[in-house]
N, CA, C and O of each residue as an XYZ file, in Angstrom:
304
protein
N       0.854     -1.173      0.000
C       0.000      0.000      0.000
C       0.899      1.235      0.000
O       1.854      1.313      0.772
N       0.593      2.185     -0.858
C       1.456      3.360     -0.921
C       1.064      4.393      0.138
O       0.011      4.292      0.767
N       1.911      5.358      0.316
C       1.749      6.355      1.378
C       0.499      7.201      1.176
O      -0.208      7.495      2.139
N       0.219      7.596     -0.061
C      -0.960      8.426     -0.320
C      -2.241      7.712      0.101
O      -3.124      8.317      0.710
N      -2.335      6.450     -0.218
C      -3.525      5.678      0.141
C      -3.636      5.527      1.653
O      -4.725      5.655      2.212
N      -2.524      5.257      2.311
C      -2.531      5.142      3.773
C      -2.960      6.453      4.417
O      -3.756      6.457      5.356
N      -2.437      7.557      3.918
C      -2.834      8.863      4.443
C      -4.330      9.089      4.259
O      -5.018      9.506      5.191
N      -4.830      8.816      3.066
C      -6.246      9.024      2.775
C      -7.122      8.194      3.713
O      -8.104      8.701      4.254
N      -6.775      6.941      3.904
C      -7.576      6.071      4.769
C      -7.539      6.542      6.220
O      -8.561      6.525      6.905
N      -6.384      6.955      6.681
C      -6.253      7.414      8.064
C      -6.999      8.723      8.276
O      -7.699      8.887      9.275
N      -6.851      9.645      7.349
C      -7.502     10.949      7.477
C      -9.017     10.812      7.412
O      -9.736     11.519      8.118
N      -9.503      9.912      6.574
C     -10.955      9.759      6.444
C     -11.595      9.256      7.735
O     -12.792      9.454      7.942
N     -10.828      8.616      8.601
C     -11.351      8.113      9.876
C     -11.285      9.157     10.992
O     -11.875      8.960     12.054
N     -10.579     10.257     10.767
C     -10.361     11.263     11.814
C     -11.580     12.157     12.002
O     -12.333     12.406     11.061
N     -11.764     12.638     13.232
C     -12.791     13.665     13.447
C     -12.353     14.985     12.800
O     -11.170     15.190     12.527
N     -13.311     15.862     12.565
C     -13.057     17.101     11.820
C     -11.999     17.983     12.478
O     -11.176     18.571     11.776
N     -12.000     18.089     13.803
C     -11.023     18.965     14.463
C      -9.591     18.452     14.287
O      -8.656     19.248     14.209
N      -9.415     17.136     14.223
C      -8.074     16.592     13.973
C      -7.650     16.813     12.521
O      -6.472     17.033     12.239
N      -8.609     16.755     11.610
C      -8.291     17.026     10.208
C      -7.798     18.464     10.042
O      -6.870     18.729      9.278
N      -8.433     19.388     10.770
C      -8.020     20.788     10.708
C      -6.603     20.950     11.245
O      -5.783     21.652     10.652
N      -6.320     20.296     12.370
C      -4.965     20.357     12.933
C      -3.944     19.761     11.975
O      -2.855     20.304     11.791
N      -4.307     18.644     11.372
C      -3.408     17.988     10.426
C      -3.142     18.879      9.214
O      -2.011     18.958      8.735
N      -4.170     19.542      8.725
C      -4.010     20.457      7.602
C      -3.079     21.608      7.968
O      -2.196     21.972      7.192
N      -3.280     22.175      9.148
C      -2.409     23.267      9.598
C      -0.958     22.808      9.697
O      -0.042     23.527      9.299
N      -0.758     21.610     10.229
C       0.601     21.086     10.371
C       1.232     20.823      8.996
O       2.408     21.116      8.782
N       0.452     20.275      8.082
C       0.975     20.004      6.740
C       1.374     21.308      6.048
O       2.406     21.368      5.380
N       0.555     22.355      6.209
C       0.894     23.652      5.623
C       2.152     24.227      6.261
O       2.986     24.822      5.579
N       2.285     24.046      7.570
C       3.488     24.499      8.277
C       4.727     23.791      7.732
O       5.747     24.431      7.477
N       4.641     22.481      7.555
C       5.786     21.722      7.046
C       6.178     22.173      5.642
O       7.363     22.292      5.332
N       5.187     22.423      4.798
C       5.479     22.866      3.437
C       6.134     24.247      3.443
O       7.067     24.499      2.681
N       5.646     25.135      4.299
C       6.230     26.473      4.392
C       7.657     26.399      4.931
O       8.550     27.095      4.448
N       7.859     25.549      5.938
C       9.189     25.383      6.531
C      10.171     24.853      5.489
O      11.304     25.328      5.400
N       9.741     23.879      4.708
C      10.606     23.313      3.673
C      10.948     24.363      2.625
O      12.092     24.453      2.178
N       9.957     25.155      2.235
C      10.200     26.197      1.234
C      11.189     27.225      1.771
O      12.080     27.665      1.043
N      11.042     27.611      3.036
C      11.947     28.591      3.632
C      13.348     28.026      3.791
O      14.331     28.736      3.576
N      13.452     26.760      4.163
C      14.757     26.124      4.341
C      15.482     26.039      3.003
O      16.675     26.331      2.917
N      14.771     25.646      1.977
C      15.372     25.551      0.651
C      15.820     26.925      0.185
O      16.908     27.075     -0.371
N      14.984     27.926      0.410
C      15.309     29.296      0.018
C      16.525     29.797      0.797
O      17.397     30.450      0.224
N      16.591     29.499      2.100
C      17.716     29.928      2.927
C      19.007     29.252      2.487
O      20.062     29.885      2.440
N      18.922     27.960      2.165
C      20.109     27.239      1.710
C      20.646     27.846      0.416
O      21.859     27.957      0.236
N      19.751     28.236     -0.477
C      20.183     28.846     -1.729
C      20.846     30.187     -1.465
O      21.830     30.529     -2.121
N      20.320     30.956     -0.509
C      20.922     32.246     -0.175
C      22.303     32.060      0.426
O      23.218     32.823      0.115
N      22.473     31.049      1.291
C      23.778     30.798      1.895
C      24.810     30.447      0.832
O      25.951     30.907      0.884
N      24.402     29.633     -0.128
C      25.332     29.247     -1.179
C      25.782     30.464     -1.979
O      26.938     30.534     -2.396
N      24.894     31.411     -2.197
C      25.241     32.599     -2.961
C      26.140     33.534     -2.163
O      27.003     34.194     -2.741
N      25.955     33.604     -0.839
C      26.679     34.552     -0.013
C      28.097     34.103      0.308
O      28.959     34.948      0.548
N      28.367     32.804      0.321
C      29.680     32.318      0.700
C      30.667     32.573     -0.439
O      30.429     32.216     -1.593
N      31.767     33.197     -0.074
C      32.792     33.502     -1.069
C      34.136     33.008     -0.555
O      34.400     33.027      0.647
N      34.959     32.578     -1.458
C      36.296     32.173     -1.048
C      37.210     33.388     -1.068
O      37.020     34.311     -1.860
N      38.187     33.376     -0.201
C      39.161     34.450     -0.161
C      38.725     35.678      0.605
O      39.364     36.724      0.495
N      37.652     35.585      1.380
C      37.153     36.740      2.123
C      38.159     37.192      3.177
O      38.282     38.389      3.435
N      38.872     36.261      3.787
C      39.811     36.595      4.858
C      41.244     36.788      4.358
O      42.175     36.864      5.160
N      41.419     36.865      3.067
C      42.761     37.006      2.509
C      43.421     38.275      3.046
O      42.836     39.357      3.002
N      44.638     38.130      3.551
C      45.388     39.259      4.081
C      45.101     39.565      5.538
O      45.721     40.462      6.108
N      44.179     38.843      6.155
C      43.831     39.088      7.554
C      44.913     38.563      8.492
O      45.219     39.195      9.503
N      45.482     37.434      8.169
C      46.483     36.812      9.024
C      47.867     37.059      8.443
O      48.097     36.905      7.243
N      48.773     37.443      9.317
C      50.127     37.743      8.878
C      51.013     36.551      9.224
O      51.095     36.146     10.383
N      51.661     36.006      8.231
C      52.586     34.905      8.442
C      53.961     35.367      8.009
O      54.028     36.145      7.057
N      55.009     34.983      8.587
C      55.116     34.085      9.739
C      54.632     34.774     11.011
O      54.569     36.001     11.093
N      54.298     33.961     11.983
C      53.801     34.472     13.260
C      54.908     35.193     14.016
O      56.085     34.880     13.835
N      54.544     36.156     14.862
C      55.571     36.865     15.642
C      56.301     35.920     16.599
O      55.785     34.859     16.951
N      57.498     36.314     17.010
C      58.331     35.487     17.889
C      57.648     35.202     19.225
O      57.832     34.118     19.779
N      56.872     36.134     19.755
C      56.255     35.956     21.075
C      54.841     35.364     20.988
O      54.045     35.534     21.911
N      54.533     34.687     19.913
C      53.184     34.157     19.710
C      52.760     33.190     20.814
O      51.608     33.221     21.247
N      53.673     32.333     21.274
C      53.337     31.325     22.281
C      53.439     31.838     23.711
O      53.143     31.091     24.644
N      53.840     33.058     23.910
C      53.961     33.622     25.260
C      52.572     33.923     25.824
O      51.656     34.255     25.072
N      52.410     33.806     27.160
C      51.109     34.120     27.769
C      50.739     35.586     27.553
O      51.608     36.458     27.521
N      49.465     35.842     27.408
C      48.987     37.212     27.230
C      48.974     37.926     28.567
O      48.731     37.306     29.603
N      49.233     39.223     28.553
C      49.323     39.996     29.790
C      48.006     39.992     30.559
O      48.027     39.908     31.787
N      46.899     40.078     29.905
C      45.601     40.154     30.560
C      45.177     38.867     31.248
O      44.223     38.875     32.026
N      45.866     37.760     30.980
C      45.481     36.474     31.552
C      46.447     35.983     32.630
O      46.382     34.819     33.025
N      47.329     36.835     33.105
C      48.314     36.427     34.112
C      47.638     35.898     35.377
O      48.105     34.923     35.964
N      46.540     36.534     35.804
C      45.845     36.085     37.020
C      45.314     34.667     36.870
O      45.277     33.921     37.849
N      44.909     34.285     35.686
C      44.335     32.960     35.461
C      45.404     31.891     35.284
O      45.117     30.703     35.425
N      46.608     32.290     34.984
C      47.684     31.347     34.717
C      48.331     30.831     35.997
O      49.061     29.841     35.962
N      48.076     31.481     37.113
C      48.745     31.092     38.361
C      48.047     29.959     39.045
O      48.484     29.514     40.106
């Protein structure tokens, strides 16, 4: 038995107030899926490679591994 037929048989046995709730939930799921798909497409368009180029300076400074001055109290 396919899913559509199972859904139809189950829904036909439900009282009217449950059918209304089910309809609202189905509409919510469809809207959520549409928004998720739309958001995923927007993320793909917004992501660019090389955005952080030039942000990090290499080689690292000589004192890179030294404790930071502001954290001396926590290091003891």
